[in-house]
Each structure stands twice: as C-alpha cells, then as structure tokens.
C-alpha positions as CSV (number, residue, x, y, z in Angstrom):
1,M,20.5,11.0,-108.5
2,G,20.2,11.7,-104.8
3,Y,20.0,10.4,-101.3
4,M,16.9,9.8,-99.2
5,K,16.7,9.8,-95.4
6,E,13.7,8.7,-93.4
7,G,13.4,8.8,-89.7
8,T,11.0,8.6,-86.8
9,V,11.5,10.1,-83.4
10,V,9.2,9.1,-80.6
11,H,9.6,11.3,-77.6
12,S,9.2,9.8,-74.2
13,H,7.3,12.9,-73.1
14,H,4.6,12.0,-75.6
15,A,4.2,8.5,-74.2
16,E,4.1,9.8,-70.6
17,Q,1.5,12.4,-71.6
18,R,-0.6,9.7,-73.2
19,K,-0.5,7.7,-69.9
20,G,-1.7,10.8,-68.0
21,N,-4.5,11.4,-70.6
22,Q,-5.6,7.8,-70.2
23,K,-5.6,8.0,-66.4
24,G,-7.6,11.2,-66.4
25,L,-10.2,9.8,-68.8
26,A,-10.5,6.6,-66.8
27,I,-11.1,8.5,-63.6
28,A,-13.6,10.8,-65.3
29,V,-15.5,7.7,-66.6
30,A,-15.5,6.2,-63.1
31,I,-16.9,9.4,-61.5
32,T,-19.6,9.9,-64.2
33,S,-20.6,6.2,-64.1
34,V,-21.0,6.3,-60.3
35,I,-23.3,9.3,-60.6
36,L,-25.2,7.7,-63.5
37,V,-25.9,4.5,-61.5
38,A,-26.9,6.6,-58.4
39,E,-29.3,8.7,-60.4
40,F,-30.8,5.7,-62.1
41,I,-31.4,3.8,-58.9
42,G,-32.7,6.9,-57.2
43,G,-35.1,7.5,-60.1
44,L,-36.4,3.9,-59.8
45,I,-36.8,4.2,-56.0
46,T,-38.5,7.6,-56.0
47,N,-40.2,7.2,-59.4
48,S,-38.6,10.5,-60.5
49,L,-38.6,10.9,-64.3
50,A,-36.2,13.9,-63.9
51,L,-33.6,11.7,-62.3
52,L,-34.1,8.9,-64.8
53,S,-33.8,11.5,-67.7
54,D,-30.6,12.9,-66.2
55,S,-29.1,9.4,-65.8
56,G,-29.7,9.0,-69.6
57,H,-27.9,12.2,-70.2
58,M,-25.0,11.0,-68.0
59,L,-25.0,7.8,-70.1
60,S,-24.2,9.9,-73.2
61,D,-21.3,11.5,-71.4
62,V,-19.9,8.1,-70.3
63,T,-20.2,6.9,-73.9
64,S,-18.2,10.0,-75.2
65,L,-15.5,9.6,-72.5
66,L,-15.2,5.9,-73.2
67,F,-14.9,6.5,-76.9
68,S,-12.1,9.0,-76.3
69,L,-10.4,6.5,-73.9
70,F,-10.7,3.7,-76.5
71,A,-9.2,6.0,-79.2
72,M,-6.3,6.8,-77.0
73,W,-5.7,3.1,-76.2
74,L,-5.9,2.2,-79.9
75,A,-3.5,5.1,-80.8
76,A,-0.8,3.5,-78.6
77,K,-0.7,0.3,-80.8
78,P,2.4,0.0,-82.9
79,P,2.3,0.5,-86.7
80,S,1.6,-2.5,-88.9
81,P,2.2,-3.3,-92.6
82,Q,-1.4,-2.1,-93.3
83,K,-1.2,0.9,-90.9
84,T,2.3,2.2,-91.4
85,F,1.7,5.4,-89.4
86,G,0.0,3.4,-86.7
87,Y,-3.5,4.2,-85.3
88,H,-2.8,7.8,-84.2
89,R,-5.5,9.2,-86.4
90,F,-8.3,7.4,-84.5
91,E,-7.8,10.0,-81.7
92,I,-8.7,12.7,-84.3
93,I,-11.7,10.7,-85.4
94,A,-12.9,10.5,-81.8
95,A,-12.5,14.2,-81.4
96,L,-14.5,14.8,-84.5
97,F,-17.2,12.5,-83.3
98,N,-17.4,14.2,-79.9
99,G,-17.4,17.6,-81.6
100,I,-20.3,16.7,-83.9
101,T,-22.2,15.2,-81.0
102,L,-21.8,18.3,-78.9
103,F,-22.8,20.5,-81.9
104,V,-26.0,18.5,-82.5
105,I,-26.9,18.6,-78.8
106,A,-26.4,22.3,-78.7
107,V,-28.5,22.9,-81.7
108,L,-31.3,20.8,-80.3
109,I,-31.2,22.7,-77.0
110,I,-31.4,26.0,-78.9
111,M,-34.4,24.8,-80.9
112,E,-36.2,23.6,-77.7
113,A,-35.3,26.8,-75.9
114,Y,-36.8,28.9,-78.7
115,K,-40.1,26.9,-78.4
116,R,-40.2,27.5,-74.7
117,L,-39.5,31.2,-75.2
118,L,-42.6,31.4,-77.3
119,E,-44.6,29.2,-74.8
120,P,-43.0,29.4,-71.3
121,Q,-43.7,26.2,-69.3
122,T,-43.9,25.6,-65.5
123,V,-40.9,23.7,-64.2
124,A,-40.3,21.8,-61.0
125,S,-37.5,24.2,-60.0
126,G,-36.7,22.5,-56.6
127,T,-36.1,19.1,-58.1
128,M,-34.4,20.7,-61.1
129,M,-31.8,22.4,-58.8
130,V,-31.1,19.2,-56.8
131,I,-30.4,17.2,-60.0
132,A,-28.3,20.0,-61.4
133,L,-26.2,20.2,-58.2
134,I,-25.5,16.5,-58.4
135,G,-24.5,16.8,-62.0
136,L,-22.3,19.9,-61.3
137,I,-20.4,18.1,-58.6
138,A,-19.7,15.1,-60.9
139,N,-18.7,17.3,-63.8
140,V,-16.4,19.6,-61.7
141,L,-14.6,16.6,-60.3
142,S,-14.2,15.1,-63.8
143,A,-13.0,18.5,-65.2
144,V,-10.4,18.8,-62.4
145,V,-9.1,15.3,-63.0
146,L,-8.8,15.9,-66.8
147,L,-7.0,19.2,-66.2
148,R,-4.5,17.7,-63.7
149,Q,-3.9,14.4,-65.4
150,G,-4.3,15.1,-69.1
151,D,-3.4,17.6,-71.7
152,V,-6.6,19.4,-72.6
153,T,-4.6,22.3,-74.3
154,H,-2.7,20.5,-77.1
155,N,-4.5,17.1,-77.4
156,L,-7.6,17.4,-79.5
157,N,-9.1,14.2,-78.3
158,M,-8.7,15.2,-74.7
159,R,-10.0,18.7,-75.4
160,S,-13.2,17.2,-77.0
161,A,-13.8,15.0,-73.9
162,Y,-13.1,18.0,-71.6
163,L,-15.5,20.1,-73.6
164,H,-18.2,17.5,-73.0
165,V,-17.6,17.7,-69.2
166,I,-17.4,21.6,-69.2
167,G,-20.5,21.8,-71.3
168,D,-22.4,19.7,-68.8
169,A,-21.0,21.7,-65.9
170,L,-22.1,25.0,-67.5
171,G,-25.5,23.5,-68.1
172,S,-25.7,22.5,-64.4
173,V,-24.8,26.0,-63.3
174,G,-27.3,27.5,-65.7
175,A,-30.0,25.1,-64.4
176,I,-29.3,26.1,-60.8
177,V,-29.4,29.9,-61.6
178,A,-32.6,29.4,-63.6
179,G,-34.0,27.3,-60.8
180,L,-33.4,30.0,-58.3
181,L,-35.0,32.6,-60.5
182,M,-38.1,30.4,-61.0
183,Y,-38.3,29.4,-57.4
184,Y,-38.2,32.9,-55.9
185,F,-39.6,35.1,-58.7
186,N,-41.6,32.6,-60.8
187,W,-39.6,33.8,-63.8
188,F,-40.1,30.6,-65.9
189,I,-38.7,32.3,-69.0
190,A,-35.3,32.1,-67.3
191,D,-35.0,28.4,-68.2
192,P,-35.0,28.8,-72.0
193,I,-32.9,32.0,-71.9
194,I,-30.1,30.5,-69.8
195,S,-30.3,27.2,-71.7
196,M,-29.9,29.0,-75.0
197,A,-26.9,31.0,-73.7
198,V,-25.1,27.9,-72.5
199,A,-25.9,26.1,-75.8
200,L,-24.3,29.0,-77.7
201,V,-21.1,28.7,-75.7
202,I,-21.0,24.9,-76.3
203,L,-21.7,25.5,-80.0
204,R,-18.7,27.7,-80.3
205,G,-16.4,25.2,-78.6
206,A,-17.7,22.3,-80.6
207,G,-17.3,24.2,-83.8
208,R,-13.6,24.8,-83.0
209,V,-13.0,21.1,-82.3
210,I,-14.7,20.1,-85.5
211,K,-12.7,22.6,-87.5
212,Q,-9.4,21.5,-86.1
213,A,-10.2,17.8,-86.5
214,V,-11.2,18.3,-90.1
215,H,-8.0,20.3,-90.7
216,I,-5.9,17.5,-89.4
217,L,-7.8,14.8,-91.4
218,M,-7.3,16.9,-94.5
219,E,-3.6,16.9,-93.7
220,G,-3.5,20.7,-93.2
221,T,-0.4,22.5,-92.0
222,P,-0.1,22.6,-88.1
223,S,-1.1,26.0,-86.8
224,N,2.1,26.4,-84.8
225,I,4.4,25.6,-87.8
226,D,5.5,28.0,-90.6
227,P,6.6,26.2,-93.8
228,V,8.2,29.4,-95.1
229,Q,10.4,29.6,-92.0
230,I,11.4,26.0,-92.4
231,K,12.3,26.5,-96.0
232,E,14.4,29.5,-95.1
233,S,16.2,27.4,-92.4
234,L,17.0,24.7,-95.0
235,A,18.1,27.2,-97.6
236,R,20.8,28.5,-95.2
237,I,22.6,25.1,-95.3
238,D,25.7,25.2,-97.4
239,G,25.3,23.4,-100.7
240,V,21.5,23.6,-100.8
241,L,20.3,25.3,-104.0
242,D,16.6,24.9,-103.8
243,I,13.8,23.3,-101.7
244,H,10.7,21.9,-103.4
245,D,7.8,19.5,-102.7
246,L,7.8,20.6,-99.1
247,R,5.0,18.9,-97.1
248,V,4.0,19.5,-93.5
249,W,1.1,17.7,-91.8
250,T,-0.2,16.4,-88.5
251,I,-0.6,12.7,-87.8
252,T,-2.3,13.4,-84.4
253,S,-2.1,16.0,-81.7
254,G,1.6,16.8,-81.0
255,V,2.8,14.3,-83.7
256,H,3.9,16.1,-87.0
257,S,5.4,14.8,-90.2
258,F,7.7,16.4,-92.7
259,A,8.9,15.7,-96.2
260,C,10.8,17.6,-98.9
261,H,13.2,17.4,-101.8
262,L,16.5,19.3,-101.6
263,L,18.3,20.4,-104.8
264,I,22.0,20.4,-104.0
265,D,25.3,21.5,-105.6
266,P,26.9,18.4,-107.2
267,R,30.2,19.4,-105.6
268,A,28.7,19.4,-102.1
269,N,28.8,16.5,-99.6
270,S,25.3,15.0,-100.0
271,Q,25.4,13.0,-96.7
272,L,26.5,16.0,-94.7
273,I,23.7,18.1,-96.1
274,L,21.2,15.4,-95.4
275,D,22.4,15.0,-91.8
276,T,22.3,18.7,-91.2
277,A,18.9,19.1,-92.7
278,T,17.5,16.2,-90.7
279,S,18.9,17.7,-87.5
280,V,17.3,21.0,-88.3
281,I,13.9,19.4,-88.9
282,R,14.0,17.1,-85.8
283,N,15.7,19.3,-83.3
284,D,14.7,22.9,-84.2
285,Y,11.1,22.1,-85.3
286,M,10.5,18.9,-83.3
287,F,9.1,16.7,-86.1
288,Q,8.5,13.1,-85.2
289,F,8.5,11.9,-88.8
290,C,11.0,13.2,-91.3
291,T,11.7,12.2,-94.9
292,I,14.2,14.2,-96.9
293,Q,15.4,13.4,-100.4
294,T,18.4,15.1,-102.1
295,E,18.7,15.7,-105.8
296,V,21.7,17.0,-107.8
297,R,21.9,19.0,-110.9
298,H,23.5,16.1,-112.9
299,D,22.4,12.5,-113.2
300,M,23.8,10.5,-110.3
301,S,23.0,7.1,-108.9
302,R,20.6,7.1,-105.9
303,D,21.9,5.8,-102.7
304,S,20.2,5.6,-99.3
305,G,21.6,6.1,-95.9
306,D,20.5,6.5,-92.3
C-alpha cells in the first residue's frame, strides 16, 4: 500500500547552543546568588529590613534561573521507551512557569501601586536607591552574560529567564528614578507611578512568553513555518498526486517535527519520491523529526525503508 520513512536529524549547532545557554544560566545564577548572600548578611548586620526583603526577592530570581537551568539539563537527556521524543518539552514547561510567575508578580505590583496612588506613603528614598543600585548591577551583569552566552531570541526557556532578569533591572532603574524624585522633590507619588509603568512592561513580556509556551504545548504550527508552502513544495515532486494529513509542530524551541501522507502515481518510483520528499523537508525546511508515508491508488503491500 505504501512506504514509510522516519528520520531524526540532530544538528550539532543545537547541541552547541544548549551548552552556551547552560553556561549563561549557570553564570547568572552565580552572580545573583552572590548578591543574595551579600544582601542577606548585610541585612542581618545592619538590621535593615529593606536589604532582607530584597534578598528574598533575589531568592525568587535564583529559583527561576535554577529551574530554567534544570529544564535545559533535563532536555539534554536521551529519549527512552517511555519518552520517545526525549525531555525537550520540559524547557517549554519551565518557560510557562517563569512566564506565569512574572505575570502574577506584575499584577501584584500593579495592585499595590494602585493602593499607594490613592494613599501615597513616605519612603526611605536613600536606602531604596542604594539597594536598587546593587540589584541593577547584578541584573545588568546577568543580562549581559545571558545575551552573550545564550540564545534569548529563539529559545523560549532562555527568553523567560532573560525576561526575569530584565524585569528586575527595569524595576531597579525605576526605583532609582523614583528615589531621586522623592529625595529632591518629595514627590512620593513617583514610586507607585513608576512601579506601575515597569509592571505593565513586564506584564506584556510575560504574556507573550505564556502565549508562545501554550501554543507549543498545544502542538501549534511554528510561527516561522508555512504549511501551505511546504505542501506546494512537495506537490512539485514528480509522481506526487496529493498530500494529506500534513502535521507540523514544535517539540521545543528550534526543534520541529513533520509528518504527512503522500498519494503517488502507481507507475512512479516510490523510494525515489520518498527520498526526494525527505530531502526537501530536512534540508529546505530544517525539520529535525520527519515521518513521511506514501500511498498508491491501487492496493499494494507496504514496505519500509530508510
């Protein structure tokens, strides 16, 4: 009745990029952890509640970064009989977790900022600026490391971790600006206004990460791939009469899967069509996983080949 060909292509570039992502996350965790410990010890020595509170905030950052790092390590494990696609999807789960965490934090900040808009409160602006400056230095260093070592553009897990760091950096900048306005002009309403503005920016970024993560988990079509164009490419192969049951989905960031059935002319060379179609999918569209089954108009025995 037809032929079926399955294949997996694992590009060395993807493996190298994963190493860079892991290195970037590990360094970011180290930087954030050092600042966390320094602020915690400083808070105990000086009896500063502000320092202790910020160290708790840093702890949430370290937790998110560690979760992303663990997800990346787990994704590198080979497939098993129970997990035939491997553990790649755990990276998307980590991205979804980080996105939801950021979203909730941003909403809580907006709610608190709204309360303070109605009832402005006096803030220790000097201490606030010092702590914000410490946090800004740590977050800028972490952001630079993630940008240079990792892929924050295409890897959703890395982007969610990067968004955590950038969100904190924006918060620190906002705190410094608000601190200056309060210190020199006693404009205490600046704190909630700037906090709300920063939270809205974080909210937008978190929403995008959540949307993309859910899209992948729902096995949606990758945004950079056009199934119609793929179908047209396959239809141009001599002997192909029709293409149906075409499926395109993402396993994890940068790793896509393809499957389809080709209806072919019984007089055509099935193996040649299969090889040509597989080459188109792998080389022209860069799919890592590819499964193509051929069907003929008349009943024929099904064979399988590589």
